[in-house]
C-alpha positions in Angstrom: 1.2 14.9 8.8 4.4 15.6 6.7 5.2 13.0 4.1 8.1 11.6 6.0 6.5 11.5 9.4 4.9 8.5 11.0 1.1 8.6 10.8 -1.0 8.4 14.0 -1.0 4.7 15.1 -4.4 3.3 14.5 -5.4 5.7 11.8 -6.3 4.2 8.5 -3.4 5.9 6.7 -1.1 4.2 9.1 -2.3 0.8 8.1 -0.4 -1.3 5.7 -1.5 -4.5 3.9 1.6 -6.6 3.1 0.9 -9.1 0.5 3.7 -11.7 0.4 4.2 -15.4 1.0 7.8 -14.6 2.5 8.3 -14.3 6.2 11.3 -12.2 5.6 9.3 -9.5 3.9 7.0 -9.4 7.0 9.9 -9.2 9.4 11.7 -6.5 7.5 8.5 -4.3 7.3 7.6 -4.9 10.9 11.0 -3.7 12.1 11.0 -0.7 9.9 7.4 0.4 10.6 7.0 -0.6 14.3 4.5 2.3 14.9 2.3 1.3 11.9 -0.5 -1.3 11.8 0.5 -4.1 9.4 -1.9 -6.6 8.3 -0.7 -9.4 6.0 -2.0 -11.7 3.3 -0.2 -14.5 1.5 -2.2 -14.3 -1.7 -3.9 -11.8 -4.0 -7.3 -13.4 -3.1 -6.6 -12.9 0.7 -5.5 -9.4 0.0 -8.7 -8.6 -1.9 -10.8 -10.0 0.8 -9.0 -7.8 3.4 -9.4 -4.7 1.2 -13.0 -5.3 0.7 -13.6 -5.2 4.5 -11.1 -2.7 5.7 -9.6 0.8 5.0 -6.0 0.3 4.1 -3.5 3.2 3.8 -1.0 1.4 1.6 -0.6 -2.0 -0.1 2.9 -3.4 -0.2 3.2 -6.5 -2.3 5.9 -8.9 -3.2 6.3 -9.3 -7.0 5.6 -13.0 -6.7 2.4 -14.2 -5.0 1.1 -17.8 -4.6 -1.8 -17.1 -6.8 -0.4 -14.7 -9.3 1.8 -11.7 -9.3 2.0 -8.0 -8.5 0.3 -7.2 -11.9 -2.8 -9.1 -10.9 -3.1 -7.3 -7.6 -2.4 -3.8 -9.1 -5.1 -4.4 -11.7 -7.6 -5.5 -9.1 -6.9 -2.8 -6.7 -7.1 -0.1 -9.5 -10.8 -1.2 -10.0 -11.7 -0.3 -6.6 -13.7 2.9 -5.8 -10.9 4.5 -3.7 -7.8 2.3 -4.4 -4.9 2.5 -2.0 -1.5 3.0 -3.6 0.4 -0.3 -4.3 4.1 -0.6 -3.7 5.9 -3.6 -5.2 8.8 -5.4 -3.4 11.3 -7.1 -5.7 14.7 -9.0 -5.2 15.4 -8.1 -8.8 14.4 -4.4 -8.8 15.7 -2.4 -11.7 14.7 0.5 -13.9 12.7 -1.7 -16.3 10.5 -3.2 -13.6 10.1 0.2 -12.0 8.8 1.5 -15.2 6.5 -1.5 -15.6 5.1 -0.9 -12.1 4.3 2.7 -12.8 2.8 2.0 -16.2 0.5 -0.7 -14.6 -0.7 1.9 -12.1 1.4 0.9 -9.1 2.8 3.6 -6.8 6.5 2.6 -6.6 9.1 -0.2 -6.5 11.2 -1.1 -3.6 14.3 -3.3 -3.7 14.8 -6.1 -1.3 16.4 -6.1 1.1 14.7 -2.9 2.2 16.9 0.2 2.6 15.3 1.7 5.6 15.4 5.4 4.6 14.1 4.8 1.1 11.4 2.3 2.2 10.2 4.6 5.0 10.1 7.6 2.7 8.2 5.8 0.0 5.7 4.2 2.3 5.2 7.5 4.1 4.6 9.4 0.9 2.2 6.8 -0.3 0.2 7.0 3.0 0.2 10.8 2.8 -1.1 10.7 -0.7 -3.9 8.3 0.3 -4.8 10.4 3.3 -5.0 13.6 1.1 -7.2 11.7 -1.5 -9.5 10.5 1.2 -9.9 13.9 2.6 -10.6 15.4 -0.8 -13.4 12.9 -1.4 -15.0 13.0 2.0 -16.6 16.5 1.7 -18.1 15.5 -1.6 -19.5 12.2 -0.3 -20.9 14.0 2.7 -22.7 16.6 0.4 -24.1 13.7 -1.8 -25.4 11.9 1.3 -27.0 15.1 2.6 -24.8 15.4 5.7 -23.5 18.7 6.8 -19.7 19.2 6.9 
């Protein structure tokens, strides 16, 4: 998969968890990523429950959540064994917030409303990175488990 291509539908790297209480965020992402599996959560708590039970390629979250904000989610995701990249959505995106997102461990920042080419490129790159990380880890895990590759 090239970084700008669409992942195979149904593959874990093609799954996105959108964390946002805003219906507009959901509609924008669904229009842009029609071939991707998009799960959604309104809160950080719902997102963490989804992440605990599902393999997710990329987390896209609004900067403001009903039970916190993007920093809370980035911190919680970073503590996971194999954390998916987190992309933050903001109506007030600027270089200061972008730097804050990167310093906190987020993958990137996207301005709302989404510019389709930028958003698709950013999300595709994040999904590609996640797929590469998972494939690098898998052989080691198989060896540790005593399973032949």
